[in-house]
N, C-alpha and C positions, 0 to 999 in steps of 0.2 A: 807283337810290343808295346802296344796299346794296354790287352791284359796284364803285361807285366809290372807297370806303369801305376793299372789301378791296385794293383795286389800290394805293390810294395807303397803306396799311398795309404791306403789298409791300413796296414802294419804299423805307418808312422801314427795314422789316428788311433790306433787301441794302444800305443806305446803309451800316446799324450794321455788319452782320458786315464789310463789308470795308474802316471802319474800325478795329475791333478788329483783323483780320489784318494792314493795315498795321501796325499798331500791334507787335504782335506781333514782327514781321519786322523793323524798326525796332531794336527794344530784346533783341531776343533777341541773345545775345554769341555772335558765331562763332568756330570753335577758332581757335586764334592758329596760326601756319606753323611754329615755333620751339619748340623742347625743349631745356630746358635741365639737363642730370642733373646732380648735383653730388654728388663723392661722399663717402661720411659712413661714421660709425662708431657700432659698441655702444657705447662707454664714457658714460659720465657728462658727459665735459669735450664729446663730440663733437654726444652730446643739449642741452646749453648751446648750442652752436654754433648747430645747426639752429634755435633758436627764438629767437637772433640774426638770422640770416638771413632769416628768415620776415618780424621785425618789422623789421628795417631795409631794406636793400632792395629784397625782396620785396615787401615792403610796398608801400614809395615810388613806385619806379622801375618795380612791374608790378600797376596799380589794377585793380580786379576780376580780374586774371590775363588782361589782354586783349592784354598784349604778348607773354607766353610764357608754356605751362607747363613749373612748376617739378615736380621730383622730385628726392628725397634715393635714392641705389645704394649697400646693403648686401649685404656676401655672409653666410654662417648665421652669427648667432652661436652664442658654446661649448658657451651652457648655455641650459636650458630659461625660466631668469628671465628673461635680456638679450630673448630670443624672445616672455617674456609680455610686457615692458618696450615692447617695442616694435609689436607688436601693440595695445597698451594708446595708444603714442602716435599711428599710424597712424592709430585708430578716431576721434581727434581733427582730426587733418589730413589723413588721404586724399590722401599724399604722400611716402610711402616703398616703397620698391622693394626684396626682399629676393632675390639673385640665390641657385639653388644651386651657391655654391663657400664653401669656408671662408673667414671674414672674418678676417684674418692679413697683418702688416707684406708677405709675399710677393705674395701676391695681390690687396692693394692696389696696391702699386707696378710689378707686370709686365703682370697681365690683368682685373683686374676691369674698363675702363672696354670693352675688346673683347668682352668677353661681354657685359656690356650692351649693346652694338650689335646683337650675333648674336643676344639675347632678341628684338629688333626684328621678327625674320624668324621668331619663332614664338607663346613665350607674351607676349609685351608688342607683340603687333600695334597695339592702338589707343593706342599712342602713337608711331607712325610719322608727323612729323612733315616738311615738306620738308628744312626743315633742325636739325640736333639739335647740341647742345653740351656736352662736358665740361667739371666746375668742379670746382677744389678747393675744400674750403671753408673754406679760409685764402685764398680771395680777395675781393673788394668787386666786386660786378658792378653798374654802373649801366643795369638792362636796356633802360630804354628810349634812352638815347643811342646802347649797342652794338646794337640793333635799325637806327635811323637811320642810323650809319654803315654798316652793315657787312651786314645782313640785306634791308634793302629796296632797296638799290643793286644788288643780287647776285640777286634773286630768281628769274630768269628764266633762270641759269647753271645749267650741268649739271656734275659730278663738281666742286665746290669744297672746298679746304681751307682756313680762315681763321685766322689764330693770327701769334701772337708769334716770327721765325723765330728758331730753334736751330739750324742746321746749324753751327757752330763748333762744337757739343758731339760730331757725328758725321760721316762722309761722306757724310751723305747730307740730303734738305731732310722736316725737322719740325717742327711749331709745338709750341712749350710747353705744357707741361699745366695752367697753373695756367686756362689757358681755353683751348680750340677749339672748332672748329666745323666741320661735316659736312653737305653735302650729302644728301638720304638716299641716291640713288643713290653717294655716293663711301665712305656710310658703308653700304649691301647689299657694296659693291666688298670693304671690307677685312674684313666678318663671315666673307666666301668666301672668301679671301683667308687667314684666319687655319682655315679650316676645312681647307684645304689642307696650308696652313701652320703650326702649332699653336705658334708659338714660343715660351717659358713665360719666359724668362728676362731679358727685353729689360725696362728700363726702358717703363712704359705708354705715354711719350709718342713715346720713340723706336722703339718698334712699330709706331706706325700710317706711319713713313718708312720704316722694315727692309720691311714685309710690300708696300710700293710694290716699293722698290727691289729686292727679292729675284724681285720678277716683272715686271721692268725696265720699271715704268709712272711717268713721268717728266713732270712738268712742259715747257712747257703744251699740248704734244701729247695727252698721258694724263688730265691734271687740270690744274685753278688753283688757284695756290699766292698767296689773298689775303694780305701782311703786314698786320699791326696793329703800328704804332710804337710804339717806345719809351714813349714820351712820354705813351704813353693807356693801357699792357700793362705792368707793371713791377715787380721785384723794391722791395717797401717796406724802409727802413730808417732810421728816426731816427736816423742820427750825426750830431756838429757841422762834420765837415769838410763845405765849399762841395763841393767837387770832386763828392765822395762825391752829395751831396745831387740836383744836376744830376741823376742818374740814378736817383736814388731816394726821392726826396720825393716830396710829390701834388702835382701843379703844374696849372697851367689847360688844360685839353684831355683831363686823367685819367680814364678809363672803369672799369679792372679794378688795382687796386691789389694786391699778390700779396703772400704771407708774412709775414700779420697773424694767427701763431701765435698771440699772449698775445692774452686776452680786451680786454685794454686799450687795443692798437694796433686793433684790428678794429674796438671801439665807437669811437676817437675818429677814424679815417678816417672812418665811416660818417658821423659826425655835421658831415665839411665838406661836403658832399653834401646837397643839395635835389631834388626833385622833374626840377628843368632841369638839373642837375648841378653844377655845383664853386661854393661860396659862399664866402664870406668876412663873418663876423659880429666882435663887439667880443673875443670869448675867443678867435677863431682869429687875429686878429691877435698877441692875447698872445702864442698858442701859437708863433707866427712869433719875436716879439721875443726869447721865452725861449733859442730857440737847438737847439731838440729837433730841429731837421732836418723836422716832421712838414710845414710848407708851406712852400713856394717864394717868397721874397719877391719875384719878377719878374712876378709875373700879374694879369690884370686883375680884380676883381672875378666876373666870370663866368665859365668860359671858352664 
């Protein structure tokens, strides 16, 4: 009788342990396959923008960081007080990376992104994700829509660049710096090419294309370039002109409005989105009817 009771108790304990383990497995979040690295600065304005980004699209479209790992990338600030401020902020949010290069306009516009990619091979190896995006802090990014549209369908591809084509600016293919995405192997390739050819004075987005062109790497044989449509990623501008609005207003299908340098523009555009995408509410229709160009009138209620 005692043996039967012990056997019964053992079975109950085994079942309990199995149930607990299954629950832990099901509820433990898996590491996202996508890293979004937003270029930032030590200034008070940049700090304010980081707070806005955290509280708008990162919170709304990346619940519990399930879609993407997000980080803000800075160079070394010029004074101990700036550094102390960044350390305190990072103690709160844990999402700031400081690279071993000076933070100034030249590095920000040229080598900071490629320096970050290089760091993924050495100091920031824990951030090696299958896909890595470089983003500007004046971009709004609907992370879940971008993921479903551009990351998921291409998850098994190798040597990939995803971005809005800017070939008309240079005699070689590259993506605009507002937001471009690299597969990890492409990121490693670019870091390796930069170590061999450390170009210091090219615009950071054009530098990607220049390095590939200089080493005779071209699509489609050496890599795949996936073009993001202008309707999805564009430079925002709230002008009244109807022709201008067709290319620069927030329309159905928008994922990545850019050049939101003013806080009022960033917050205004952020208010046009919910977790599923673009939406219309009463005050948005009022904005449209006021003629400031923020919202284009030819779209449906949801993209």
